ZADO-1210 file (C-alpha; in nm, 4 decimals, padded with zeros to 6 digits):
<atoms>
<atom x="11.6751" y="10.6299" z="14.5210" code="UNK" pos="1"/>
<atom x="11.8775" y="10.6222" z="14.2155" code="UNK" pos="2"/>
<atom x="11.9238" y="10.3228" z="13.9661" code="UNK" pos="3"/>
<atom x="12.1993" y="10.2991" z="13.7245" code="UNK" pos="4"/>
<atom x="12.2095" y="10.0540" z="13.4098" code="UNK" pos="5"/>
<atom x="12.5110" y="10.0305" z="13.1811" code="UNK" pos="6"/>
<atom x="12.4408" y="09.9429" z="12.8209" code="UNK" pos="7"/>
<atom x="12.7094" y="09.7553" z="12.6343" code="UNK" pos="8"/>
<atom x="12.7447" y="09.6361" z="12.2819" code="UNK" pos="9"/>
<atom x="13.0271" y="09.3712" z="12.2275" code="UNK" pos="10"/>
<atom x="13.0276" y="09.4638" z="11.8244" code="UNK" pos="11"/>
<atom x="13.1322" y="09.8457" z="11.9006" code="UNK" pos="12"/>
<atom x="13.3820" y="09.7707" z="12.1690" code="UNK" pos="13"/>
<atom x="13.4158" y="10.0380" z="12.4579" code="UNK" pos="14"/>
<atom x="13.3724" y="10.4169" z="12.3524" code="UNK" pos="15"/>
<atom x="13.4221" y="10.7353" z="12.5658" code="UNK" pos="16"/>
<atom x="13.1085" y="10.9348" z="12.6787" code="UNK" pos="17"/>
<atom x="13.0320" y="11.2722" z="12.4587" code="UNK" pos="18"/>
<atom x="12.7573" y="11.4511" z="12.6323" code="UNK" pos="19"/>
<atom x="12.5419" y="11.3554" z="12.9322" code="UNK" pos="20"/>
<atom x="12.1663" y="11.4095" z="12.8589" code="UNK" pos="21"/>
<atom x="11.8758" y="11.4678" z="13.1142" code="UNK" pos="22"/>
<atom x="11.4893" y="11.4531" z="13.1243" code="UNK" pos="23"/>
<atom x="11.4266" y="11.6317" z="13.4496" code="UNK" pos="24"/>
<atom x="11.0650" y="11.5997" z="13.5205" code="UNK" pos="25"/>
<atom x="10.8007" y="11.6875" z="13.8067" code="UNK" pos="26"/>
<atom x="10.8596" y="11.3378" z="13.9400" code="UNK" pos="27"/>
<atom x="11.1711" y="11.1917" z="13.8321" code="UNK" pos="28"/>
<atom x="11.5275" y="11.2519" z="13.7045" code="UNK" pos="29"/>
<atom x="11.6607" y="11.0301" z="13.3989" code="UNK" pos="30"/>
<atom x="11.9982" y="11.0614" z="13.2978" code="UNK" pos="31"/>
<atom x="12.2227" y="10.9065" z="13.0024" code="UNK" pos="32"/>
<atom x="12.5746" y="10.8784" z="12.8927" code="UNK" pos="33"/>
<atom x="12.5996" y="10.9160" z="12.5096" code="UNK" pos="34"/>
<atom x="12.8890" y="10.8523" z="12.2840" code="UNK" pos="35"/>
<atom x="13.0020" y="11.0419" z="11.9972" code="UNK" pos="36"/>
<atom x="12.7481" y="10.8584" z="11.7788" code="UNK" pos="37"/>
<atom x="12.4874" y="10.9146" z="12.0115" code="UNK" pos="38"/>
<atom x="12.4580" y="10.5697" z="12.1697" code="UNK" pos="39"/>
<atom x="12.3657" y="10.5222" z="12.5121" code="UNK" pos="40"/>
<atom x="12.6722" y="10.4249" z="12.6951" code="UNK" pos="41"/>
<atom x="12.4718" y="10.4019" z="13.0711" code="UNK" pos="42"/>
<atom x="12.1601" y="10.5348" z="13.2050" code="UNK" pos="43"/>
<atom x="12.0127" y="10.6613" z="13.5372" code="UNK" pos="44"/>
<atom x="11.7002" y="10.7154" z="13.7260" code="UNK" pos="45"/>
<atom x="11.6460" y="10.9017" z="14.0668" code="UNK" pos="46"/>
<atom x="11.3354" y="10.9983" z="14.2179" code="UNK" pos="47"/>
<atom x="11.4136" y="11.3617" z="14.2792" code="UNK" pos="48"/>
<atom x="11.1979" y="11.5586" z="14.0093" code="UNK" pos="49"/>
<atom x="11.0850" y="11.9021" z="14.0668" code="UNK" pos="50"/>
<atom x="10.8571" y="11.8082" z="14.3558" code="UNK" pos="51"/>
<atom x="11.0642" y="11.6227" z="14.5886" code="UNK" pos="52"/>
<atom x="11.3709" y="11.8544" z="14.5112" code="UNK" pos="53"/>
<atom x="11.2026" y="12.1818" z="14.5639" code="UNK" pos="54"/>
<atom x="11.0123" y="11.9998" z="14.8794" code="UNK" pos="55"/>
<atom x="10.9819" y="12.2594" z="15.1966" code="UNK" pos="56"/>
<atom x="11.1522" y="12.5347" z="14.9800" code="UNK" pos="57"/>
<atom x="10.9561" y="12.8674" z="14.9548" code="UNK" pos="58"/>
<atom x="10.8744" y="12.9020" z="14.5905" code="UNK" pos="59"/>
<atom x="10.9938" y="13.2795" z="14.6234" code="UNK" pos="60"/>
<atom x="11.3245" y="13.1713" z="14.6983" code="UNK" pos="61"/>
<atom x="11.5297" y="13.1464" z="14.3950" code="UNK" pos="62"/>
<atom x="11.8436" y="13.0911" z="14.5496" code="UNK" pos="63"/>
<atom x="11.7510" y="12.8274" z="14.7956" code="UNK" pos="64"/>
<atom x="11.5624" y="12.6480" z="14.4677" code="UNK" pos="65"/>
<atom x="11.8981" y="12.6901" z="14.2852" code="UNK" pos="66"/>
<atom x="12.1070" y="12.5467" z="14.5635" code="UNK" pos="67"/>
<atom x="11.8688" y="12.2407" z="14.5794" code="UNK" pos="68"/>
<atom x="11.8682" y="12.1579" z="14.2299" code="UNK" pos="69"/>
<atom x="12.2437" y="12.1975" z="14.1972" code="UNK" pos="70"/>
<atom x="12.2685" y="11.9344" z="14.4914" code="UNK" pos="71"/>
<atom x="12.0395" y="11.7132" z="14.3262" code="UNK" pos="72"/>
<atom x="12.2098" y="11.7257" z="14.0072" code="UNK" pos="73"/>
<atom x="12.5460" y="11.6540" z="14.1769" code="UNK" pos="74"/>
<atom x="12.4379" y="11.3170" z="14.3513" code="UNK" pos="75"/>
<atom x="12.2649" y="11.1993" z="14.0163" code="UNK" pos="76"/>
<atom x="12.5542" y="11.3091" z="13.7832" code="UNK" pos="77"/>
<atom x="12.8436" y="11.4285" z="13.9843" code="UNK" pos="78"/>
<atom x="13.0658" y="11.1199" z="13.9692" code="UNK" pos="79"/>
<atom x="13.0165" y="11.1000" z="13.5774" code="UNK" pos="80"/>
<atom x="13.1401" y="11.4712" z="13.5567" code="UNK" pos="81"/>
<atom x="13.4202" y="11.3507" z="13.7822" code="UNK" pos="82"/>
<atom x="13.5251" y="11.0532" z="13.5519" code="UNK" pos="83"/>
<atom x="13.4941" y="11.2671" z="13.2549" code="UNK" pos="84"/>
<atom x="13.6107" y="11.6505" z="13.3355" code="UNK" pos="85"/>
<atom x="13.4715" y="11.8673" z="13.0784" code="UNK" pos="86"/>
<atom x="13.1554" y="11.6273" z="12.9601" code="UNK" pos="87"/>
<atom x="12.8923" y="11.8758" z="12.8064" code="UNK" pos="88"/>
<atom x="12.5202" y="11.8512" z="12.9504" code="UNK" pos="89"/>
<atom x="12.2002" y="11.9366" z="12.8050" code="UNK" pos="90"/>
<atom x="11.8586" y="11.8708" z="12.9865" code="UNK" pos="91"/>
<atom x="11.4688" y="11.8927" z="12.9201" code="UNK" pos="92"/>
<atom x="11.1706" y="11.9077" z="13.1399" code="UNK" pos="93"/>
<atom x="11.0582" y="12.0778" z="13.4491" code="UNK" pos="94"/>
<atom x="11.4173" y="12.1782" z="13.5655" code="UNK" pos="95"/>
<atom x="11.3683" y="12.4732" z="13.3439" code="UNK" pos="96"/>
<atom x="11.0297" y="12.5691" z="13.4404" code="UNK" pos="97"/>
<atom x="10.9381" y="12.8833" z="13.6709" code="UNK" pos="98"/>
<atom x="10.9820" y="12.6633" z="13.9787" code="UNK" pos="99"/>
<atom x="11.2702" y="12.4958" z="13.8271" code="UNK" pos="100"/>
<atom x="11.6383" y="12.5527" z="13.8468" code="UNK" pos="101"/>
<atom x="11.6136" y="12.8475" z="13.6075" code="UNK" pos="102"/>
<atom x="11.3315" y="12.9428" z="13.3950" code="UNK" pos="103"/>
<atom x="11.4190" y="12.8455" z="13.0474" code="UNK" pos="104"/>
<atom x="11.1402" y="13.0167" z="12.9055" code="UNK" pos="105"/>
<atom x="10.8761" y="12.9253" z="12.6275" code="UNK" pos="106"/>
<atom x="10.8930" y="12.9228" z="12.2539" code="UNK" pos="107"/>
<atom x="10.5438" y="13.0103" z="12.1023" code="UNK" pos="108"/>
<atom x="10.3947" y="12.8240" z="11.8330" code="UNK" pos="109"/>
<atom x="10.4169" y="12.7752" z="11.5585" code="UNK" pos="110"/>
<atom x="10.7649" y="12.6797" z="11.6475" code="UNK" pos="111"/>
<atom x="11.0321" y="12.4564" z="11.4814" code="UNK" pos="112"/>
<atom x="11.0773" y="12.1032" z="11.6432" code="UNK" pos="113"/>
<atom x="11.3824" y="12.2027" z="11.7838" code="UNK" pos="114"/>
<atom x="11.4935" y="12.4977" z="11.9411" code="UNK" pos="115"/>
<atom x="11.7568" y="12.7170" z="11.7844" code="UNK" pos="116"/>
<atom x="12.1180" y="12.7066" z="11.9130" code="UNK" pos="117"/>
<atom x="12.0922" y="13.0243" z="12.0943" code="UNK" pos="118"/>
<atom x="11.7561" y="12.9446" z="12.2593" code="UNK" pos="119"/>
<atom x="11.9089" y="12.7083" z="12.4893" code="UNK" pos="120"/>
<atom x="11.9294" y="12.8734" z="12.8437" code="UNK" pos="121"/>
<atom x="12.2758" y="12.8233" z="13.0470" code="UNK" pos="122"/>
<atom x="12.3022" y="12.7135" z="13.4254" code="UNK" pos="123"/>
<atom x="12.6204" y="12.7251" z="13.6097" code="UNK" pos="124"/>
<atom x="12.7359" y="12.4302" z="13.8359" code="UNK" pos="125"/>
<atom x="13.0833" y="12.3439" z="13.9583" code="UNK" pos="126"/>
<atom x="13.1208" y="12.0414" z="13.7131" code="UNK" pos="127"/>
<atom x="13.0267" y="12.2627" z="13.4183" code="UNK" pos="128"/>
<atom x="12.7421" y="12.4460" z="13.2751" code="UNK" pos="129"/>
<atom x="12.4193" y="12.2652" z="13.2122" code="UNK" pos="130"/>
<atom x="12.2097" y="12.3795" z="12.8865" code="UNK" pos="131"/>
<atom x="11.8468" y="12.3786" z="12.9360" code="UNK" pos="132"/>
<atom x="11.6031" y="12.3237" z="12.6323" code="UNK" pos="133"/>
<atom x="11.3094" y="12.6012" z="12.6555" code="UNK" pos="134"/>
<atom x="10.9408" y="12.4746" z="12.6553" code="UNK" pos="135"/>
<atom x="10.6560" y="12.5105" z="12.4136" code="UNK" pos="136"/>
<atom x="10.3645" y="12.7534" z="12.4698" code="UNK" pos="137"/>
<atom x="10.0338" y="12.8121" z="12.2850" code="UNK" pos="138"/>
<atom x="09.9293" y="13.1713" z="12.3832" code="UNK" pos="139"/>
<atom x="09.5450" y="13.2180" z="12.4674" code="UNK" pos="140"/>
<atom x="09.3448" y="13.3318" z="12.1597" code="UNK" pos="141"/>
<atom x="08.9936" y="13.4155" z="12.0958" code="UNK" pos="142"/>
<atom x="08.8627" y="13.3206" z="12.4402" code="UNK" pos="143"/>
<atom x="09.0213" y="12.9862" z="12.4587" code="UNK" pos="144"/>
<atom x="09.3021" y="12.9388" z="12.6999" code="UNK" pos="145"/>
<atom x="09.6503" y="12.8851" z="12.6280" code="UNK" pos="146"/>
<atom x="09.8628" y="12.5641" z="12.6718" code="UNK" pos="147"/>
<atom x="10.2361" y="12.4698" z="12.7828" code="UNK" pos="148"/>
<atom x="10.4462" y="12.1520" z="12.7844" code="UNK" pos="149"/>
<atom x="10.8217" y="12.1209" z="12.8805" code="UNK" pos="150"/>
<atom x="11.0084" y="11.7899" z="12.7741" code="UNK" pos="151"/>
<atom x="10.7405" y="11.6572" z="12.5381" code="UNK" pos="152"/>
<atom x="10.8552" y="11.9016" z="12.2784" code="UNK" pos="153"/>
<atom x="11.1877" y="11.7145" z="12.2795" code="UNK" pos="154"/>
<atom x="11.0187" y="11.3989" z="12.2886" code="UNK" pos="155"/>
<atom x="10.8420" y="11.4880" z="11.9817" code="UNK" pos="156"/>
<atom x="11.1473" y="11.6044" z="11.8195" code="UNK" pos="157"/>
<atom x="11.2761" y="11.2393" z="11.8866" code="UNK" pos="158"/>
<atom x="10.9820" y="11.0869" z="11.7439" code="UNK" pos="159"/>
<atom x="11.0260" y="11.2737" z="11.4199" code="UNK" pos="160"/>
<atom x="11.3530" y="11.4297" z="11.4235" code="UNK" pos="161"/>
<atom x="11.4876" y="11.2640" z="11.0942" code="UNK" pos="162"/>
<atom x="11.1437" y="11.2022" z="10.9099" code="UNK" pos="163"/>
<atom x="11.2143" y="11.2404" z="10.5508" code="UNK" pos="164"/>
<atom x="10.8299" y="11.3638" z="10.5030" code="UNK" pos="165"/>
<atom x="10.7932" y="11.6425" z="10.7303" code="UNK" pos="166"/>
<atom x="10.5837" y="11.7725" z="10.4516" code="UNK" pos="167"/>
<atom x="10.3190" y="11.5465" z="10.5931" code="UNK" pos="168"/>
<atom x="10.0940" y="11.6558" z="10.8731" code="UNK" pos="169"/>
<atom x="10.1640" y="11.4298" z="11.1750" code="UNK" pos="170"/>
<atom x="09.9784" y="11.3820" z="11.5165" code="UNK" pos="171"/>
<atom x="10.1806" y="11.2821" z="11.8054" code="UNK" pos="172"/>
<atom x="09.9879" y="11.1501" z="12.1141" code="UNK" pos="173"/>
<atom x="10.2125" y="11.1229" z="12.4162" code="UNK" pos="174"/>
<atom x="10.0086" y="10.9557" z="12.6725" code="UNK" pos="175"/>
<atom x="10.1093" y="11.0195" z="13.0239" code="UNK" pos="176"/>
<atom x="10.0182" y="11.1757" z="13.3579" code="UNK" pos="177"/>
<atom x="09.9430" y="11.4893" z="13.1458" code="UNK" pos="178"/>
<atom x="09.8936" y="11.3512" z="12.7683" code="UNK" pos="179"/>
<atom x="09.9745" y="11.5739" z="12.4791" code="UNK" pos="180"/>
<atom x="09.8364" y="11.5965" z="12.1555" code="UNK" pos="181"/>
<atom x="10.0719" y="11.7413" z="11.8952" code="UNK" pos="182"/>
<atom x="10.0028" y="11.8593" z="11.5608" code="UNK" pos="183"/>
<atom x="10.3438" y="11.8737" z="11.3119" code="UNK" pos="184"/>
<atom x="10.3632" y="11.9883" z="10.9853" code="UNK" pos="185"/>
<atom x="10.6789" y="12.0604" z="10.7776" code="UNK" pos="186"/>
<atom x="10.8727" y="11.9990" z="11.0703" code="UNK" pos="187"/>
<atom x="10.6807" y="12.2771" z="11.2680" code="UNK" pos="188"/>
<atom x="10.4789" y="12.2255" z="11.6152" code="UNK" pos="189"/>
<atom x="10.1546" y="12.4256" z="11.4624" code="UNK" pos="190"/>
<atom x="09.9088" y="12.2917" z="11.7787" code="UNK" pos="191"/>
<atom x="09.8835" y="12.1220" z="12.0914" code="UNK" pos="192"/>
<atom x="09.6799" y="12.0185" z="12.3811" code="UNK" pos="193"/>
<atom x="09.7169" y="11.8825" z="12.7173" code="UNK" pos="194"/>
<atom x="09.5061" y="11.6220" z="12.8894" code="UNK" pos="195"/>
<atom x="09.5207" y="11.5590" z="13.2572" code="UNK" pos="196"/>
<atom x="09.3758" y="11.2226" z="13.2213" code="UNK" pos="197"/>
<atom x="09.6809" y="11.0287" z="13.4070" code="UNK" pos="198"/>
<atom x="09.6679" y="11.2712" z="13.6814" code="UNK" pos="199"/>
<atom x="09.3112" y="11.2406" z="13.7392" code="UNK" pos="200"/>
<atom x="09.2923" y="10.8519" z="13.7139" code="UNK" pos="201"/>
<atom x="09.5985" y="10.8774" z="14.0130" code="UNK" pos="202"/>
<atom x="09.4173" y="11.0919" z="14.2001" code="UNK" pos="203"/>
<atom x="09.0935" y="10.9065" z="14.2146" code="UNK" pos="204"/>
<atom x="09.2457" y="10.5581" z="14.2310" code="UNK" pos="205"/>
<atom x="09.4537" y="10.7126" z="14.5537" code="UNK" pos="206"/>
<atom x="09.2310" y="10.9285" z="14.7257" code="UNK" pos="207"/>
<atom x="08.8856" y="10.8661" z="14.6046" code="UNK" pos="208"/>
<atom x="08.5760" y="10.6534" z="14.6656" code="UNK" pos="209"/>
<atom x="08.6561" y="10.4691" z="14.3520" code="UNK" pos="210"/>
<atom x="08.9937" y="10.3423" z="14.4718" code="UNK" pos="211"/>
<atom x="08.8297" y="10.1960" z="14.7803" code="UNK" pos="212"/>
<atom x="08.5890" y="10.0027" z="14.5620" code="UNK" pos="213"/>
<atom x="08.8880" y="09.8753" z="14.3128" code="UNK" pos="214"/>
<atom x="09.0633" y="09.6854" z="14.6039" code="UNK" pos="215"/>
<atom x="09.2557" y="09.3655" z="14.4770" code="UNK" pos="216"/>
<atom x="09.3024" y="09.5279" z="14.1208" code="UNK" pos="217"/>
<atom x="09.3991" y="09.3175" z="13.8198" code="UNK" pos="218"/>
<atom x="09.4037" y="09.3483" z="13.4678" code="UNK" pos="219"/>
<atom x="09.0575" y="09.3186" z="13.3054" code="UNK" pos="220"/>
<atom x="09.0622" y="09.4158" z="12.9277" code="UNK" pos="221"/>
<atom x="08.6785" y="09.3472" z="12.9358" code="UNK" pos="222"/>
<atom x="08.6242" y="09.6019" z="13.1844" code="UNK" pos="223"/>
<atom x="08.8332" y="09.8623" z="13.0007" code="UNK" pos="224"/>
<atom x="08.6228" y="09.8007" z="12.6801" code="UNK" pos="225"/>
<atom x="08.3153" y="09.8718" z="12.9134" code="UNK" pos="226"/>
<atom x="08.4466" y="10.1795" z="12.9900" code="UNK" pos="227"/>
<atom x="08.5315" y="10.2812" z="12.6808" code="UNK" pos="228"/>
<atom x="08.1810" y="10.2259" z="12.5674" code="UNK" pos="229"/>
<atom x="08.0207" y="10.4383" z="12.8230" code="UNK" pos="230"/>
<atom x="08.2870" y="10.7258" z="12.8156" code="UNK" pos="231"/>
<atom x="08.2429" y="10.7449" z="12.3969" code="UNK" pos="232"/>
<atom x="07.8661" y="10.8381" z="12.4727" code="UNK" pos="233"/>
<atom x="07.9153" y="10.9786" z="12.7881" code="UNK" pos="234"/>
<atom x="07.6217" y="11.1552" z="13.0371" code="UNK" pos="235"/>
<atom x="07.9461" y="11.3564" z="13.1641" code="UNK" pos="236"/>
<atom x="08.2616" y="11.2586" z="13.2997" code="UNK" pos="237"/>
<atom x="08.1336" y="11.3060" z="13.6777" code="UNK" pos="238"/>
<atom x="07.8435" y="11.1299" z="13.6445" code="UNK" pos="239"/>
<atom x="08.0221" y="10.8105" z="13.4525" code="UNK" pos="240"/>
<atom x="08.2827" y="10.7916" z="13.6958" code="UNK" pos="241"/>
<atom x="08.0250" y="10.7507" z="13.9944" code="UNK" pos="242"/>
<atom x="07.8384" y="10.4811" z="13.7722" code="UNK" pos="243"/>
<atom x="08.1519" y="10.2917" z="13.8200" code="UNK" pos="244"/>
<atom x="08.0534" y="10.2571" z="14.2176" code="UNK" pos="245"/>
<atom x="07.6925" y="10.1731" z="14.1140" code="UNK" pos="246"/>
<atom x="07.7986" y="09.8951" z="13.8737" code="UNK" pos="247"/>
<atom x="07.9955" y="09.7386" z="14.1722" code="UNK" pos="248"/>
<atom x="07.7088" y="09.7878" z="14.4274" code="UNK" pos="249"/>
<atom x="07.4811" y="09.6065" z="14.1596" code="UNK" pos="250"/>
<atom x="07.7078" y="09.3076" z="14.1017" code="UNK" pos="251"/>
<atom x="07.7618" y="09.3947" z="13.7635" code="UNK" pos="252"/>
<atom x="08.1454" y="09.5005" z="13.7654" code="UNK" pos="253"/>
<atom x="08.3687" y="09.3235" z="13.9469" code="UNK" pos="254"/>
<atom x="08.5737" y="09.5448" z="14.2388" code="UNK" pos="255"/>
<atom x="08.8935" y="09.4399" z="14.0807" code="UNK" pos="256"/>
<atom x="08.8007" y="09.5693" z="13.7682" code="UNK" pos="257"/>
<atom x="08.7278" y="09.9065" z="13.8707" code="UNK" pos="258"/>
<atom x="09.0768" y="10.0722" z="13.7859" code="UNK" pos="259"/>
<atom x="09.0489" y="09.9179" z="13.4137" code="UNK" pos="260"/>
<atom x="08.6508" y="10.0559" z="13.3960" code="UNK" pos="261"/>
<atom x="08.7885" y="10.3982" z="13.5286" code="UNK" pos="262"/>
<atom x="09.0872" y="10.4281" z="13.2789" code="UNK" pos="263"/>
<atom x="08.8531" y="10.3372" z="12.9916" code="UNK" pos="264"/>
<atom x="08.5941" y="10.6167" z="13.0961" code="UNK" pos="265"/>
<atom x="08.8802" y="10.8630" z="13.1316" code="UNK" pos="266"/>
<atom x="09.0555" y="10.7836" z="12.8221" code="UNK" pos="267"/>
<atom x="08.7032" y="10.7499" z="12.6076" code="UNK" pos="268"/>
<atom x="08.6346" y="11.0708" z="12.7470" code="UNK" pos="269"/>
<atom x="08.9718" y="11.2623" z="12.6370" code="UNK" pos="270"/>
<atom x="08.9602" y="11.0920" z="12.2675" code="UNK" pos="271"/>
<atom x="08.5867" y="11.1900" z="12.2271" code="UNK" pos="272"/>
<atom x="08.6618" y="11.5560" z="12.3175" code="UNK" pos="273"/>
<atom x="08.9914" y="11.6056" z="12.1436" code="UNK" pos="274"/>
<atom x="09.0138" y="11.3944" z="11.8424" code="UNK" pos="275"/>
<atom x="08.7732" y="11.6079" z="11.6345" code="UNK" pos="276"/>
<atom x="09.0166" y="11.9047" z="11.6493" code="UNK" pos="277"/>
<atom x="09.3327" y="11.7202" z="11.5515" code="UNK" pos="278"/>
<atom x="09.2927" y="11.4004" z="11.3195" code="UNK" pos="279"/>
<atom x="09.1862" y="11.5210" z="10.9808" code="UNK" pos="280"/>
<atom x="09.1924" y="11.3239" z="10.6559" code="UNK" pos="281"/>
<atom x="09.5224" y="11.1477" z="10.5712" code="UNK" pos="282"/>
<atom x="09.6670" y="11.2574" z="10.9053" code="UNK" pos="283"/>
<atom x="09.9065" y="11.0115" z="11.0547" code="UNK" pos="284"/>
<atom x="09.8832" y="10.9395" z="11.4142" code="UNK" pos="285"/>
<atom x="10.1664" y="10.8268" z="11.6168" code="UNK" pos="286"/>
<atom x="10.1681" y="10.7121" z="11.9767" code="UNK" pos="287"/>
<atom x="10.4854" y="10.6989" z="12.2047" code="UNK" pos="288"/>
<atom x="10.5171" y="10.6560" z="12.5495" code="UNK" pos="289"/>
<atom x="10.4416" y="10.3634" z="12.8317" code="UNK" pos="290"/>
<atom x="10.3695" y="10.0585" z="12.6090" code="UNK" pos="291"/>
<atom x="10.0333" y="09.9669" z="12.8255" code="UNK" pos="292"/>
<atom x="09.9205" y="10.3342" z="12.8110" code="UNK" pos="293"/>
<atom x="09.9638" y="10.3313" z="12.4097" code="UNK" pos="294"/>
<atom x="09.7887" y="10.0246" z="12.3852" code="UNK" pos="295"/>
<atom x="09.4765" y="10.1581" z="12.5469" code="UNK" pos="296"/>
<atom x="09.4640" y="10.4880" z="12.3453" code="UNK" pos="297"/>
<atom x="09.5355" y="10.2732" z="12.0359" code="UNK" pos="298"/>
<atom x="09.2188" y="10.0668" z="12.1127" code="UNK" pos="299"/>
<atom x="09.0164" y="10.3858" z="12.2059" code="UNK" pos="300"/>
<atom x="09.1450" y="10.5567" z="11.8621" code="UNK" pos="301"/>
<atom x="09.0387" y="10.2451" z="11.6933" code="UNK" pos="302"/>
<atom x="08.6637" y="10.2890" z="11.8317" code="UNK" pos="303"/>
<atom x="08.6904" y="10.6048" z="11.6202" code="UNK" pos="304"/>
<atom x="08.8078" y="10.4587" z="11.3176" code="UNK" pos="305"/>
<atom x="09.1481" y="10.5981" z="11.3539" code="UNK" pos="306"/>
<atom x="09.4900" y="10.3656" z="11.2862" code="UNK" pos="307"/>
<atom x="09.7529" y="10.4629" z="11.5383" code="UNK" pos="308"/>
<atom x="10.1283" y="10.3690" z="11.5090" code="UNK" pos="309"/>
<atom x="10.2400" y="10.2533" z="11.8349" code="UNK" pos="310"/>
<atom x="10.6215" y="10.3576" z="11.8666" code="UNK" pos="311"/>
<atom x="10.9057" y="10.2155" z="12.0592" code="UNK" pos="312"/>
<atom x="11.2438" y="10.3779" z="12.1576" code="UNK" pos="313"/>
<atom x="11.3355" y="10.6348" z="12.4076" code="UNK" pos="314"/>
<atom x="11.2297" y="10.9311" z="12.1969" code="UNK" pos="315"/>
<atom x="11.3538" y="11.2132" z="12.4572" code="UNK" pos="316"/>
<atom x="11.6947" y="11.0883" z="12.4383" code="UNK" pos="317"/>
<atom x="11.6885" y="11.0885" z="12.0381" code="UNK" pos="318"/>
<atom x="11.5507" y="11.4488" z="12.0610" code="UNK" pos="319"/>
<atom x="11.8075" y="11.5835" z="12.3228" code="UNK" pos="320"/>
<atom x="12.0733" y="11.4374" z="12.1090" code="UNK" pos="321"/>
<atom x="11.9476" y="11.6068" z="11.7922" code="UNK" pos="322"/>
<atom x="11.9331" y="11.9480" z="11.9954" code="UNK" pos="323"/>
<atom x="12.3099" y="11.8962" z="12.1398" code="UNK" pos="324"/>
<atom x="12.4362" y="11.8402" z="11.7749" code="UNK" pos="325"/>
<atom x="12.2336" y="12.1252" z="11.6296" code="UNK" pos="326"/>
<atom x="12.3808" y="12.3764" z="11.8848" code="UNK" pos="327"/>
<atom x="12.7238" y="12.2684" z="11.8505" code="UNK" pos="328"/>
<atom x="12.7400" y="12.0914" z="12.2349" code="UNK" pos="329"/>
<atom x="12.8640" y="11.7634" z="12.0519" code="UNK" pos="330"/>
<atom x="13.0384" y="11.7109" z="11.7341" code="UNK" pos="331"/>
<atom x="12.8972" y="11.3740" z="11.5858" code="UNK" pos="332"/>
<atom x="13.1019" y="11.0752" z="11.5122" code="UNK" pos="333"/>
<atom x="12.8579" y="11.0150" z="11.2215" code="UNK" pos="334"/>
<atom x="12.6614" y="11.2559" z="10.9957" code="UNK" pos="335"/>
<atom x="12.3262" y="11.0726" z="11.1331" code="UNK" pos="336"/>
<atom x="12.3043" y="11.0113" z="11.5075" code="UNK" pos="337"/>
<atom x="12.2507" y="10.6416" z="11.5830" code="UNK" pos="338"/>
<atom x="12.0153" y="10.6886" z="11.8896" code="UNK" pos="339"/>
<atom x="11.8325" y="10.3884" z="11.9153" code="UNK" pos="340"/>
<atom x="11.5492" y="10.4564" z="11.6591" code="UNK" pos="341"/>
<atom x="11.2108" y="10.5374" z="11.7226" code="UNK" pos="342"/>
<atom x="11.0036" y="10.2588" z="11.5257" code="UNK" pos="343"/>
<atom x="10.6699" y="10.1192" z="11.4922" code="UNK" pos="344"/>
<atom x="10.6244" y="09.8346" z="11.7283" code="UNK" pos="345"/>
<atom x="10.4039" y="09.6449" z="11.5247" code="UNK" pos="346"/>
<atom x="10.1053" y="09.7199" z="11.7547" code="UNK" pos="347"/>
<atom x="09.8350" y="09.8821" z="11.5569" code="UNK" pos="348"/>
<atom x="09.5092" y="09.9297" z="11.7296" code="UNK" pos="349"/>
<atom x="09.5412" y="09.6406" z="11.9607" code="UNK" pos="350"/>
</atoms>
């Protein structure tokens, strides 16, 4: 299913699209038309991410995979290309993975926030080439497994891309299915860690016994706080998760509050584990992602005495615009792109 949103601004009048940008992930496609100042003219979403696009295709059949991705791209953006021939296009996310349209590779850390002009990978399409942003990889070292990200590196660029104080260390946390903790110093990604917290939550709620225990779920901030407290002094994640069922059976926890309790346990466990390796004196923590998830992480961080700034704005659009300008795919109308800014929402530790 595809949803389209037109974005209008009566103060600027009608403008022509200058570039098409896409965030093409595991479960969804998101596409935007931007004008020559980097402003959003129209936006679309579809549920044809990597998983649906490659459903039923042999992973080893690169040709069939490429055909499926080309068809999904045409379905989402073909009419935009018909209306605007020659429109350049750029994408980030799992579309550039080994299971995607084409393997765009990885840039190893330490890695500059944005890829160099020649690091974009070009894939051909009848409507014109699509340029794909490579991911970022942290190699294994000293017995510690490596890590990878695709799309989040562009989101981080969108958060910090025009910062004037890159000399300062920033910790950017991107809550989601696979939450990323990213350390940036002097405009360089120096370290990052992925936590599958969101996926664990979804699996337990959809397929586990706790999901059955939490029928009729409703928001319960007190239950979330209780889960945070349990996860912060955890006897072990598996133990604390099962405790949610015991608490329901004992009448201590309402069944409808189980999802929020489990959310608290999982987020607390992640923060307790990752935070000491990332946040040092003077480091600023920025949260960017779904508002409710950012609120939850801010509360968890506050429990450790860390003030986190929650940011608004679609950072990935700003990041893709920044990469496109640097790569010469589009000549900006103004020196500084006018993509909707990523700014503090005023929500700190709440």
